[in-house]
N, C-alpha and C positions, 0 to 999 in steps of 0.2 A: 385532429391535425396529424399528418403523417410524420413518423420519426425519421431522422436523417439516414439511418441504415436499414430502413424497411426493404426487404427483398434480398439483403446480403446474407449469405450462408457462411457460418463459421463452424468449423469442426475443432473442438477443444479436447485435446488429450491430456490436459493439465491435471496435476495433483497438488494438494496442499494450498498454497497461497498465490505465488507469483503469476502463473498462467491462468488459473481460475479467476483471479482478480482482473486480468486483462479481458478475459471473456465476459466477465460480469459487466465491465464498462461498455463493451460493445453491445451486449444484450440490452442495457438500459438506454441505448441509442437506437434500438429497434431491430438489431440483427437477430436472425434465427440462429441461436447458438446451440449446437448439439454437443453435449458432453459425452465423450466416449470413456467408459470406465470398465474395469474388470467385472466379471460376473459377480464376484463377491463384494464389489464396491471399491472405490479409490482408497488410497492409504489413509486419508484424513478421516474416513468413516470408521477406522479401526482403533482410534486412539482416545476415545472417551469424550468428555465434555468439550475440551478445547478443539478437538477435531470436529465435533458437531457444530461448534461455533463457526469454524472455517466453512463448513458445508453450507450452513444457513446464510452466512455473510456473502459468500462468493459464488454460489451456484443457483440462487434464485433466478427466475426468468429464463432458465435454460430447459432444454429437453435432454433426457438421459437415455442413452442406449448402452447396454451392458454386453460386452463382447470379449471372448477369450482370444486375445491376439496371439497366443502361443500356438494356435491351430491354423492350418492352411485355410480352412473355411472362414475362420474369423478374420484372417488377414485379407482374404479376397473380399469379404464384406466391407472391411474398413477402406480398402482401396477403391471400392465402388463408391463409398460415401465421399471420399475426398475428391473424387473425379468431378463432382458437382459443386465443390466448395469455392468460395471466393477467398477465404482466409483459413489457414490451418495453424493451430497453436499447440506447442508441446514443450514439456520440460523434463522428459525422461533422460536417463543417463546417456552420455555420448555413445552412439552406435546402436542403441536399443531400437529406435524407430527404423533405422536402416535394416536391422535384422528382421523386421516385420514387413519389409518392402514399402515403408512409409516415410523414408527419409526425404529431404528436400529434392534431390535429383529424381527419386522414384515418383514422387507426386507431380513434379514438373513435367515428367515424360508423358503423363496422361492428362495434365492440366497446366498448360504453359503459362496461363495468366494468374496462377495462384500466388497469393502473398503468404509466405511460410515463415511464421515467427517462432523462434526458439529461445528458451532461457536456460542457461547453464550456470554452474557455480563459478567457474574461473575462466570462461572462454574456451573455445574449441581449437585454438592454435598453439597453446602452450603446454608445458609439461604436466599441468594439473587438469588437463582436459577430461580425464577419466574420473576425477574425484567427484563424489556427489556434492550437490550444491545445497548448503544450509545457511540460513541467515546469520547464525552466530559465527560461522567460519568467515563469512564476508566481513562482519563487523570487526573481527579480530585481525584479519590480514589486510584490511584497508587502512589501518591506523585509527579507526573510529574508537575502538576501545581504549587505545593508548591515551586519548585526550578526554575520556569520559570518566568522571569520578573526582574525588577530592585529592588534593596534593598530599603525597606521602602515604596514600592508601592504595589498595589494589585497583587495577583497571576495572571498569564496570561496563556491562552491555547497556545499550539503550533498552528501556523497560518493555518495549514491544518489538515484534519482528519488523522493524522499520524498513530494512533493506528488501525483504520479500514484498512488502506492500508497495514500496516505491518502484520496484522492478515491474510490478503489474501495471502501474501507470505509465512507465517508460515504454513498455512493450505495446500497450494500447496506442500511445502517441505515435510510435514508430510504424506500426502496421497500418494505422490510418493514413499516415503520410505515404507509405508505399502503395496503399490502395488508391489514393488519389492519383498517384503517379501512373498506376495501371490504367485508370480511366482516361488520363490525358495522353499517355504515350503507348499504351497497349501491351506493356510487358509486366510480368510479375516480378517479385523481388523476394530474396531471402533476408530476413531480419533476425539479427542475433543480439541478445541482451545477456550480459553476465552479471551475476550478483556482485562480483568484485568491482566491476566497472561502476555499477550503480552506487555502491557504498562509497567509493572514492569520489564520485561526482556529487554526492550529498555534502561532501566537505570541500567543495571547489574553492570557496573563498579562503578557507584556512590553508588549503594547499597553495593558493596564490600568495598568501602571506609567507608561507615557508619558502617558496621559490624566490620571493623578493629579498628575504632576510637570511635564508640559510639556517635559521634557528628552528630547532625542534619545538613544536607546541607542547605545552605541559598541562597536565591535569590540574585544574584550579577549582573544581567544584563549581559553585554558583559564581556569577560575576564574570564580565568580559575582561580579558587580560590586559587591554590597553587603555580602557576608559573606566571612569568610576564617578558616581555610582551608576552601574549599568548591569541589568539583569541580576541585581542583588536582592537577596531575600531579607525581609524585615518582619519580625513577629508582630502580630496584633493581638487584641484581647481575645479573639475567637479563632485564630488561625495564623495566616501569614500572607503577605503580599510580596510581589516582586516589582521593583521600580527601577527606572533609568532616568537620570537627570544629569548628564555629563557635559553638556555644552555650558559655557560660562553663564549664559542667560538663564538656562533651566536650573542650574545648580543654585544660582543666587535666588531664583524664585522659590525653589524648594526650601531653602534656608529661611526665607521670609515667611512662607506658609506655616512652618512649624514653630515660628516664634524664635528662631535662632539666627537672625541675619548676620551676626558676627562670625558665623562659621565660614561664610564666603570669603572673609578676609584673613582667616586663620592661616598662617604660613604652611601648616601641614596640608591644607586643602586648596591652596590658591590656584593651582593649575591641575590639569588632568594628570600629568606625571606625578605631581605631589599626592593627589588623591589615590592614585593606584598604589603608590609606595606606602601609603598609610590607610589602606582600605579598612583594615580591622578597626582602627581607631575611629574612622569616619562612621562606620556602621554602629559603633558603640555610642557615638554622639547622636545619631539619628534615632536609635531604638526607643529611647524614653518618650519621644513625641508620639509614638504609635501604640505604646503598650496599653493604653486605656481606651483606644479606639477599636471598634469592630472593623473588620476588613471592608465592609460596605461603606462605613463612614470615612475610613481612610481614602477610599477611592473617590468618594464625593469631594473630598478636599483636594486631592491630587489631580485626578482626571479632569475635574471641573475647572482647573486652572492650568491646563495644558501640560501636565507632567505625565509621562508614560508610566502607567502602573496597572497591575492586574492582580486579582485575588488568585491564590493557589487553591484549587478546588478538588474535592474528592469526586469519584465517579457519580455518587448519589447527588452531590451538589450540581454537577454538570447537567444532569437530567432536568433540573429545575431552573437552569440558567435561562433568562428571558430571551436572549438572542438565539440560543439553541432551539428553544421552543418556537420562536418566530420563524426560524429557517426550516423547521420540519426535519431536523437532522436525524431524528429517530422515527422510523415509520413502522407501522404494524403490517405484518404480512399475514393474509388469511391462510389458514391451513386446516385440514380435516380434523387434526388433533387439537385444534385451538390456535388462535392467532399468536404470533410471537413478534417481538420487536427486533429490528436490525438497524444498523447504521446505513443511511442512504448514501448514494454516490455524491462526491463533493463538487458537483457542478449542476448548473441549472440551464436547460435548453430553452425553456419558456417560463414566463412568470406563472402561467396556469397550464393545465392540460397534461400534466405528467401522467403517463399510463400507470394503471394499478400494478402493484407487485404481484408476482406469483411465487409460491414457496419453492425452496430447493426440491428438486424431484427425488422420488425414491430411486434406488438403483434399478436401472432398466425400465423405468416407468413408461417410457415412450418407445421402447424397442419395437413393438409390433407396428406402431404408427409409422416410425421411420423406415422400417424394412418394407412396409407396404408402399411408401413413397418411392423407394428405390426399385420397386417392381417385383419384389418377392411375392409369390402367391402364398395363400394361407397355409397350404400343405407344406411348403418349403420352410416357412417360419416355424410351424409346429415341429418339424423334424430337427431344426436347429435348436429349439428349446429343449426337446427331448434328449438330445445328445449333449446338452450343456455347453454348446458353443456360444449361445446367447442367453441372457437372462431377461425376464420381464417383470420381476418384482412380484409375480403372482404365485410363485411356487411356495 
């Protein structure tokens, strides 16, 4: 079965997560994604295990060409490459691509139909347009850290680079929309995504509440601020669960299930505002009912009777989760050095027939192949390799 983006050429100048993640999504839909990186490799290849995890996760199913874009010959080569692209992706600092003759206007001059996608830290129109873009800065300056953590304690970052990862999905969504527009109307588009915008958008509901009330949201740790019990953590005999039962019917059912029906009529817990005001007391009343139950047994009791609940799992436990296994969330990628697992894309195009994965390429692994496709003769490729303008991963 053909993939939706078969025949679509994407040139990916991305580094780290945001743009490589977008390129990876397009590759998994069948696009020919060419990763352009420096002769020594992109920055993620230089930062140890975590960087290697980025490369494995976001650069499989791509081809790699290594080019020194600081040289006129390297710039000419890249300009030749983007001339035949349907989509160009980049997240270099503002002005860098323009200095290489590869900015949106430069590429559009030779390829009017191109969809040109960029990720920046703070947008390209404001005073921070020249600041490098980092996930942690976006978490901090979007308000996300101000509402993450426990009351009275220091602000916390989300435990993963959530903004970078989300920006990759947003960019992929936007460039696909622009590409469909090109197919329908014949013109390319420039697509811009900023980490700051994405970080704020991830909090859209909380921002909506702020606009409605004018009240600053506060760090409260676990639990939702206006309903209870909701997203509250309850210890079990072998770990902990999180549960929500804040509608009158669900709260009464929870009380009955744990053998404490009288709690539903307790004046401290009679309404949602009462339960929110006495959340600590409520959790103290609920805790003994779960202290001798395993998380699995607690879920049997709760979920089986319509109460929203879930076990809080470690990474090792997640790998054994039956739904994770049934979904094939972790897949093995074949590699010459031995297969390795990665997290697969969070979408399914077909129930069966998903193409096999290919490993993240070595730096410049496909340089000769791609240059041959661009019409460079072997002698010219050898000269570029000899002078260090391109790398092939063979030296």
